C-alpha positions as CSV (number, residue, x, y, z in Angstrom):
1,M,89.3,115.7,47.0
2,N,88.4,114.0,43.6
3,Q,85.4,111.7,43.2
4,S,87.3,108.5,43.5
5,T,89.1,109.6,46.7
6,T,85.8,110.7,48.1
7,Y,84.2,107.3,47.3
8,V,87.0,105.3,48.9
9,S,87.0,107.6,52.0
10,N,83.2,107.4,52.4
11,Q,83.2,103.7,51.8
12,Q,85.7,103.1,54.6
13,K,83.6,105.3,56.9
14,L,80.4,103.5,56.1
15,Q,82.0,100.1,56.5
16,Q,83.3,101.0,59.9
17,L,79.8,102.1,61.0
18,M,78.3,98.9,59.5
19,Q,80.8,96.9,61.5
20,Q,79.9,98.6,64.7
21,A,76.2,97.9,64.0
22,E,77.0,94.3,63.0
23,I,75.9,94.7,59.4
24,A,77.7,92.4,57.0
25,N,77.5,94.2,53.7
26,F,75.8,97.0,51.7
27,E,73.0,94.7,50.5
28,Q,72.1,93.9,54.1
29,L,72.3,97.6,55.0
30,S,69.8,98.3,52.2
31,Q,67.4,95.6,53.3
32,L,67.5,96.6,57.0
33,S,67.1,100.4,56.3
34,G,64.8,100.3,53.3
35,V,67.2,102.7,51.5
36,S,68.0,101.6,47.9
37,Q,71.6,100.7,47.0
38,W,71.4,103.5,44.4
39,Q,70.9,106.0,47.2
40,L,73.7,104.4,49.2
41,N,76.0,104.8,46.1
42,R,75.0,108.5,46.0
43,L,76.1,108.7,49.7
44,L,79.4,107.1,48.9
45,T,80.1,109.5,46.0
46,G,79.6,112.5,48.2
47,L,76.0,113.4,47.2
48,L,74.6,113.3,50.7
49,P,72.7,116.6,50.4
50,K,70.7,115.0,47.5
51,L,69.4,112.2,49.6
52,P,65.9,112.5,51.1
53,I,65.9,113.3,54.8
54,T,63.7,110.2,55.4
55,D,66.5,108.0,53.9
56,L,69.1,109.7,56.1
57,L,67.0,109.1,59.1
58,K,66.5,105.4,58.3
59,L,70.2,105.0,57.8
60,S,71.0,106.7,61.1
61,Q,68.6,104.4,63.0
62,V,70.0,101.2,61.4
63,L,73.6,102.3,62.0
64,K,72.7,103.3,65.5
65,I,74.0,106.9,65.3
66,S,72.2,110.2,65.4
67,L,71.3,112.1,62.2
68,E,73.7,114.8,63.2
69,Q,76.6,112.3,63.5
70,L,75.7,110.8,60.1
71,L,75.8,114.3,58.5
72,L,79.2,115.0,60.1
73,Q,80.6,111.7,58.9
74,F,79.8,112.1,55.2
75,E,79.4,115.8,54.6
76,T,82.1,118.2,53.5
77,T,82.0,122.0,53.1
78,E,82.8,121.5,49.4
79,S,79.8,119.3,48.7
80,L,77.5,121.5,50.7
81,S,78.6,124.5,48.7
82,A,78.2,122.6,45.4
83,D,74.9,120.8,46.1
84,W,73.0,123.2,48.3
85,E,73.8,126.3,46.2
86,I,70.9,128.7,45.6
87,A,70.9,128.9,41.9
88,S,68.8,132.0,41.6
89,Q,71.1,134.0,43.8
90,G,74.4,132.3,43.0
91,I,75.4,132.0,46.6
92,S,76.2,128.8,48.6
93,V,74.1,127.8,51.6
94,N,75.7,127.9,55.0
95,V,75.6,124.6,56.9
96,D,74.4,126.2,60.1
97,S,71.4,127.7,58.4
98,H,70.1,124.2,57.6
99,V,70.7,122.7,61.0
100,P,67.4,124.0,62.6
101,S,65.3,122.9,59.7
102,L,66.9,119.5,59.7
103,Q,66.5,119.1,63.4
104,Q,62.8,120.2,63.2
105,E,62.2,117.6,60.4
106,Y,64.0,115.0,62.4
107,K,61.8,115.6,65.4
108,Q,58.7,115.5,63.3
109,L,59.8,112.1,61.8
110,Q,60.6,110.8,65.3
111,Q,57.1,111.8,66.5
112,Q,55.5,110.1,63.4
113,L,57.5,106.9,64.0
114,E,56.5,107.0,67.7
115,Q,52.8,107.4,66.8
116,Q,53.1,104.5,64.3
117,K,54.7,102.4,66.9
118,E,51.9,103.1,69.4
119,Q,49.3,102.3,66.8
120,L,51.0,99.0,65.8
121,E,51.2,98.1,69.5
122,K,47.5,98.8,70.0
123,E,46.6,96.8,66.9
124,F,48.8,93.9,68.1
125,Q,47.2,94.0,71.5
126,G,43.7,94.1,70.0
127,S,44.3,91.1,67.7
128,S,45.9,89.1,70.6
129,I,42.9,89.8,72.9
130,A,40.5,88.7,70.2
131,A,42.4,85.5,69.7
132,L,42.3,84.8,73.5
133,E,38.7,85.9,74.0
134,S,37.3,82.4,74.9
135,W,40.2,81.8,77.3
136,L,39.8,85.2,78.9
137,L,36.1,84.6,79.5
138,Q,36.1,81.0,80.6
139,W,39.4,80.5,82.5
140,P,38.7,82.5,85.6
141,T,35.4,80.7,86.2
142,A,37.1,77.3,85.5
143,A,39.9,78.1,87.9
144,I,37.4,78.9,90.7
145,V,35.4,75.8,90.1
146,A,38.6,73.7,90.2
147,Q,39.6,75.2,93.5
148,K,36.2,74.5,95.0
149,N,36.1,71.0,93.6
150,P,39.6,69.4,93.5
151,S,38.2,66.1,92.2
152,I,37.6,67.7,88.8
153,S,40.1,66.2,86.3
154,A,42.7,68.5,84.9
155,V,42.1,66.9,81.5
156,K,38.7,68.8,81.4
157,L,40.6,72.1,81.6
158,L,42.9,71.4,78.8
159,P,40.5,72.5,76.0
160,L,40.3,76.0,77.6
161,V,44.0,76.7,77.0
162,K,43.7,75.8,73.3
163,P,43.4,79.5,72.3
164,V,46.7,80.2,73.9
165,F,48.5,77.6,71.8
166,E,46.6,78.8,68.7
167,L,47.9,82.4,69.3
168,L,51.5,81.1,69.8
169,K,51.0,79.2,66.5
170,Q,50.0,82.4,64.7
171,W,53.2,84.1,66.0
172,G,55.2,81.3,64.5
173,L,56.2,79.7,67.8
174,E,56.7,76.0,67.8
175,M,57.5,73.5,70.6
176,K,60.8,71.7,70.5
177,G,60.1,68.1,71.7
178,S,57.5,66.8,74.0
179,V,57.5,66.2,77.8
180,G,58.7,62.6,78.5
181,E,60.3,62.1,75.1
182,V,63.7,60.4,75.1
183,V,66.2,62.0,72.7
184,P,70.0,62.1,72.2
185,Y,71.5,65.0,74.2
186,D,72.4,68.0,72.1
187,P,73.9,70.9,74.1
188,Q,72.8,73.3,71.4
189,S,69.1,72.6,71.8
190,H,69.0,71.0,75.3
191,Q,69.8,72.4,78.8
192,L,70.5,70.0,81.6
193,L,68.5,70.6,84.7
194,E,70.5,71.7,87.8
195,G,71.4,68.8,89.9
196,G,69.9,66.4,87.3
197,G,73.2,64.7,86.5
198,H,75.7,64.8,83.7
199,A,75.4,63.9,80.0
200,E,77.6,63.8,77.0
201,P,76.4,64.7,73.5
202,G,74.5,61.8,72.1
203,D,73.6,60.3,75.5
204,P,69.9,59.6,76.0
205,V,68.1,62.2,77.9
206,V,64.4,62.8,78.8
207,I,62.7,66.1,78.1
208,R,61.2,67.6,81.3
209,Y,60.3,71.0,79.9
210,V,59.9,71.6,76.2
211,G,61.8,74.2,74.3
212,Y,60.5,76.8,71.9
213,G,61.6,78.2,68.5
214,Q,60.4,80.9,66.2
215,D,61.1,81.2,62.4
216,H,63.9,78.7,62.5
217,K,65.5,80.5,65.5
218,L,65.8,78.7,68.9
219,L,64.3,80.8,71.7
220,Y,64.4,78.5,74.7
221,R,66.3,75.2,75.0
222,A,64.4,72.2,76.2
223,K,65.3,71.3,79.8
224,V,66.4,67.7,80.1
225,S,67.8,65.2,82.5
226,P,69.8,62.0,81.9
227,V,67.7,58.9,81.4
228,K,67.6,56.7,84.5
229,K,67.7,52.9,84.3
230,E,64.1,52.5,85.3
231,E,63.1,54.9,82.5
232,T,64.9,52.9,79.9
233,T,63.4,49.6,81.1
234,S,59.8,50.9,81.5
């Protein structure tokens, strides 16, 4: 198999894997995996053995296949004999002899990633707890006082939940609309309440529960109901 044939064959294999993983192009694959396009080109030209094992692991994770499957997809006996040859002895390396070492390194990398994940989770939890410190300390007491004295205005409790909204703001969450606001009905950003009536796009509706978005992505649609006559005249 010449180099051009190898490139075309590997390109088709990689594009099929990308399609299964819903990756649009090689540039996106490079961005998601952190593997340079130069290294991707080496993979396509049949130089897989020359890629760092860390890059191969990153690619397998993004493409949602095992490292072993990735090796089987793009490796050939010819390239192994050529690229993994022991120069000092002049003999080619057997594929099977490398499997245990690759598996061991793969396991070690998995353990490192798992440890990093746990560390990041702990750091995230710690920063979240710090941001909510005042709410954590004051809210239980405020809730007990409110239960014992129902005459306390709920308005007085609102400042206590401010840290919660500050934390959501740090995470990039933003509310979509405000309760009681009358807006034109948009099925993409609004959800009609069950049993609340019917509305066509553009009809006036009132927001009952706000929606949320994050980084220009809609997470929850605002729950709305059609505007009643008394709401339009009030």
